[in-house]
N, C-alpha and C positions, 0 to 999 in steps of 0.2 A: 908700401910705406905706411906704418901705423900712425894714426892721428894722436897727438898728445892731448891729455885731458886739459880742458880750460877751466875746470872748476874742481875744488877739493872734494865736492860731494858727488861728482859725476860717476866715479867708479863704484861698483858694488863690492863692498868688503864686509865680511863677517855675517852673522845671522841678522835677520830683520828685527828691528826694535819697534814693536807695535803695541805693546800692552798698555793702553792709555789709562786703564783703571788703577794702575800702580804709580802713576806719576801725575804731577800737577804742572800747570804753567805751560801747556802746549799751545802754541799759537794756532788760531783757527785757520782752516784752509781758505785760501783766497778764491778758490773756484766757487762761483756763485750758482751757476746753472750747468747741467750736464746735457740737457736736451733743448735745442733751439729751433725755431722755424715751425714748419708744418709737422706737428707730432703725430698726426693720424696717418701719414705716409700714403695718402690716397693719390694715385696717379704718378707716384715716383717709382720709376722702374730701373734706374741705374744707381749704383753705389760706387763712390770713390773713397778709398781708404788710405790713410797715412800710417805707415808702420816703420819701426826702427830697424836698422841694419845691424846694430851692435847692442849688447847688453849694457844697460846704464841705469842711472837714477835721474829722474827729472823732478826738480823742485816744483812745489805747488804754484809759486809765482810764475814760473816758466809756462806751466800748463795754462794758467789763466791768461797770460799774455798771448799765447798761441791761439786760444779760443776766441779772444776778443779780436785779434787781427783777422782771423779767418771769417768769423761771423760778420764783421763790419764789411769786408770786401764782398762776400757772397750775397748778403742781404741787399746791398746797393745794386748789384748786377741782376739778381734773379727775383727780388721781391720776397716778402716774408712767407708766402704760401707755396713757393716753388722749390723748396729744399727743406731738408731736416738734417741738422748738424748734431751729432752725438759724440760726446767725449767718453771714451771707453775705458779709461783708467782712473783710479782713485789714489791719492797720496796717503798711504797708510804708514809708511816708514818714518819714524821720528828722528830728526837730525839733532845732534848735540855739538856744542862748541865750547872749548876751554878758552875763554877770552883772556888775553894777557894785558896787564896794565902797561901803559907807556908814559913817557915823560920823566921829569925829574923826580927822583926818589922812588921810582917804580920797583926797583930791586928790593926795597925794604917792605913794600906793600904786597907785592905779588908773591904767590906761593910757588910759582914755576910749574913743574910737572907733579908736584905732590898732590895726591888725591884728585887727579885731573879727570874727573868724570864728565864735567861740562854741564852746560845749561841747554835746555831745549831752545832751538832757534828756528825751527820750521819743520815741514814735512816733505816727503818725496815719494814718488811712485817708482817702484823697482820694476824695470822692464826687461824682458828677455828678448833675444834676437828674434826678429820677425813679428813681435807683438804689435797689435793694432792700437793706435793711440786715439785717432779720431776717424769718423766716417761721415760722409755727406751723402744722403740719399737725394736724388734729383731726377729731373726729366732728361731725356736724351739731348735736348737743346742746351741744357745747363752744365754739361760735362766739363767744358773748357773753363767756365767760371769757377766750378768746384775745384778743378785741378789747380787753378791759379790761387784760389783762396787757401788751399792746403799747402801750397808752396810757400805762401807768406807765413803760415803757421809754423812750417818746418824751420824757418829761419830763427825762431824763438827757442828752439830745442837744442840740447847739447850733443845730440848724436846724429850721424847721417841717417837720412830717411829715404823711403821709396813710396811711390804712389801706385795703387792697383785699382783698375776700373773693372767692375763686374756687373752682370745683370742682377737685379734684385726682385724677388717675389714677395710682395707685401703680405703680411699675415692677415690683415683685415680685407675681406672681400666685400665690395659694395655691390649688391644686386638691385637692379632697377626693375620695378614691377611695371608691366605694360597693361594698360586698360583698354 
């Protein structure tokens, strides 16, 4: 049984609308940080990734709410140096809405669907099936807290999600000199 969309912006329709240089009045993205916690990844050997099961669009407000919920939970459980949270998508697609006037006399004021291009109301990230949204790098002891934090984040997103736990090889190797 297929899930019904709960938002008019959830479904991916038509080509992406991303050329900001040609339009004005685009609301700023609500996502303030894309990397949180221990950004050096020293000693973090596991990664837990949140990915979508269906193609969808995720609004910037949803991504920010998911980031805040996950970070708040994980930082309380693990401390700020025992994890690294990375948001892996950016909301490029611009959403437009043709607002309709309501109330008494709205039929005389409103233009209906005439020239209904709409105004910019926000941005969204277009995601493909299986695309990674967020990743938490942590120690083996922090896997359960990372999974619980990403589960809280998934409740803020419009699509069903899945969690994947993998080993992680840090890019930065710290060598200790012995004297």
